[in-house]
C-alpha positions in Angstrom: 8.7 -11.9 -11.1 7.1 -15.1 -12.0 3.7 -15.2 -13.6 1.3 -18.2 -13.6 -2.3 -18.8 -14.7 -5.0 -19.2 -12.2 -5.3 -22.8 -13.2 -1.6 -23.4 -12.6 -1.8 -21.7 -9.3 -4.8 -23.8 -8.3 -3.1 -27.1 -9.4 0.3 -26.3 -7.9 -0.6 -24.2 -4.9 2.1 -25.5 -2.6 4.7 -24.8 -5.2 3.4 -21.3 -5.8 3.5 -20.6 -2.1 7.1 -21.6 -1.9 7.9 -19.5 -5.0 6.2 -16.5 -3.3 8.6 -16.8 -0.4 11.4 -15.9 -2.8 9.7 -13.4 -5.1 6.1 -12.1 -5.8 4.1 -14.3 -8.1 1.6 -12.8 -10.5 -1.6 -14.8 -11.1 -3.2 -14.3 -14.4 -6.7 -15.1 -15.8 -7.3 -14.8 -19.5 -3.9 -13.1 -20.0 -4.7 -10.4 -17.4 -2.9 -9.9 -14.1 -5.5 -10.4 -11.4 -3.6 -11.0 -8.2 -0.1 -11.1 -6.6 1.0 -13.6 -4.1 3.9 -12.5 -1.9 5.6 -13.4 1.3 4.4 -12.0 4.5 7.8 -10.3 5.0 7.4 -8.5 1.7 3.8 -7.5 2.5 4.8 -6.1 5.9 7.7 -4.2 4.3 5.3 -2.6 1.8 2.8 -1.7 4.5 5.5 -0.1 6.7 6.9 1.8 3.7 3.5 3.2 2.9 2.9 4.3 6.5 6.2 6.0 6.6 5.6 7.7 3.3 2.2 8.9 4.5 3.7 10.3 7.7 6.3 12.2 5.7 3.6 13.6 3.4 1.5 14.6 6.5 4.5 16.3 8.1 5.2 18.3 4.9 1.5 19.4 4.7 1.6 20.4 8.4 4.8 22.4 8.0 3.3 24.3 5.0 0.1 25.0 6.9 2.0 26.3 9.9 4.2 28.5 7.7 1.0 29.9 6.2 -0.3 30.8 9.6 -2.6 27.9 10.2 -3.0 27.0 13.8 -5.4 24.8 15.7 -7.4 27.9 16.8 -7.7 29.1 13.2 -8.8 25.7 12.1 -11.3 25.4 14.9 -12.7 28.8 14.0 -13.0 27.8 10.4 -14.8 24.6 11.3 -17.2 26.3 13.8 -18.2 28.9 11.2 -19.5 26.1 8.9 -22.2 25.2 11.5 
């Protein structure tokens, strides 16, 4: 992964955009990573990966709740008793 300073990114923005099409580019300010520029394809891949992972997690939690006897009726009863 390439790293550039914020000044370098500002001065060579077109070049940084082209580099980001190939790999993420870390932008640093005062030797600290502050941002990452990446291709739209990589961004969309990461978003879809996170959505799929969240769905798997939700399915696992739902399966455990169902195995423990949790149903919509039980949940509704719990929620209505809080009122």
